N, C-alpha and C positions, 0 to 999 in steps of 0.2 A: 282694387283701388287704382286710380289713374295717377300718373306722375308727369312731371315736367322734365324734359331733357333738352339739352342745348347742343346744336350741331352747326358746324361750319357748312355753308352752302356748297354743295359739290359743283364744280365747273371746270372746264378745260378751255384754255385759250380764250377766256371771256365768254364762252357759250354756256348758257345755263339751260340744260336740256330737259330738266324735269318739269314738264308742262303742268302737271298736277300741283307741284309745289309752287311754281310761279303763280298760278291762279289763286292759290290759297293766300299767298303773301299779298297779292294785289287786292284780293277780296277783303283782307283785314284793313288795308289802307282805305278802301272804298267805304267800308262800314263806319270808319272813324273820320271820314272826310279829311284824310291826312295826305297832302301832297300827291294826290292820285296820279296826275300826269308824270310827275317826276319818278314815282315808284315804278310806273309802267315802263318808263324808258330804261331804268336800271335793269329790269328783268326782260327787256327786249320786246315788249308789247307795243307795237306802233299804234297810232291813232286810227289806222285803217283796220285794226283787229288782228293783223298778222304778227306772229312772233318774229322778231328780227334780232340780229346780233347786237349784244350790249357791250358797253365799255368794259375791257378786261381789268381795269384798275380797281373796281369796287370789290370789297371784301364783305361778306354777309354772314352773320350768325343768327340763327333762328331759335326760338323757344317753341317746343312742341308739347302739347298735352296729349299723352297717349290715351286711347280708350282702355276699358277694363281688360280686354283681351290682349292689348298691346299690338294689334295688327293694323290699326289706323290711328290717325292723329289729327289734331286741330292746331293750326299755327296761332299762338297766343301772343307772340311778340317777335320783334326783329331789331337788329342794329345793323346799319349799313355804314361802312367807313371806307376811307381811301387813304392809303399811306403814300405820302409824297417824299420821294428820296432827294438826295443831293443833286441828282442828275436832271430832275424836273426843271423846266423853265418856269419863271413866274414866281409869285409870292408863296409864302407858307411852305417852303421846302423844309424837309426834315420834321414835318408835323404829321400826326395822325389826325385826319380830318373826319370828325363825326358828322356824317351826312344826314342820316335819318335814324330815329330811335323811337319805337312805338311798342307799347304793351296794351293789349286789349283791356278796356275799362273794367271788365268783369274779373280780371286777374291782377289788377294793380294793387299794391300794398302787400304783395306776397314775396317780394325780393327778386322778382323776375327781371325787372329793369336793372337792378343792381348787378345781378349775375351777367346780364348781357353786356353791361358796361365793363365788367371785369374781364369778359372774353375779349373786348376791344383792347383793353390794356395788355393782355397776353399777346395779342397779335402785334401791337405796337412794339412790344419788347422783342418779339421775334424779328421784326424789321429793323431793330436798333433805333426806334424813334422814342424820344423822351418828351417831346412837346406835343400839345393837342390844340386843335382849333375847332370851334363850332360857331355857326351863325343861326340866329333865331329872331323871331319877331320881337321888336323892341318893347311893345306894349304887353307882352306876356310875362306878368309878374311871377307866375309859378315857375316858368323856365328860368327867369333871371335868378330867383332864389335857389333853384336847384343847381345851376351852374356855378353860382357864387359859392355855395356849400362844397362843391366839388373842386374848388380852387381856381376857377376861371376868372379872368379879369380883362377889361378893355385895355389894350395898349395901343399907342398912337402909331407905332411903326414896327413891322416884323419883316425880316429878310430883305430890308431895303425898300419896302413898299409901304406907303401911307395907308393906314386903316381908315378908310373914308366912311365907314358905316356909322360913325357917331354924329354925322350931320343931322341937322334938324329935319330936313326933308326926307331922310332915309327911313324906311319902315323896319329895317333889320339892323342887328348889332352883331359884329364879329368879335368873339372873345377868345382868349388864349389861356392855356395852362402851361406855364413855362418852367421847365426843369433845367434845361441847358441853354445858356444865353449865347454861346458862340460855337458854331460848327466850323471846322476847317475843311473846306472843299478843295480837293486837289486841282491844280492847274492842268490844262490839257496835256502838257508834256509829261507831268507826273502820272497822270491817269494811264497813258500808254505804257509807262514803266511798270505800273502796278499790274497791268493786264498781261505783260510779257512773261 
């Protein structure tokens, strides 16, 4: 009997060296016509077909279906996230950003997506992040309902930046799940004292 296992993607300094795994994840995105160019860039596949270094800030958890012998697998889902700390510049600091979340259509309804989301929550807790952010296509009612059910909502301003995705002309919507409304970020002088 085959089973589903969840693994954090192994990488060092932003390099994802498992070419077989990279190709299987990209193949799942290709089959589902799911942000293929974006997924390729996360896993370092350039448009020229060469594997290149990817951004080290992405965290990835994959769902694998093992074959009966347990010696090979099929990637049936993944979640890609990016933890943004207090030291990052720009908006959405102290948020776990859900970048991409996909489960193979053949395996939907089996709790795989829920388990992947749970893995993201564990990673956020490890980073000390309590808030979450996700952006999705405004006209996707299925995603709107899912994120609403998970506790996400549109807010007009986060981290001092206006949330401009609610404009009529915009095709996307950025929503947040807020647990902590105020983070105290040390001033530069205090930071050096903390590091000393």
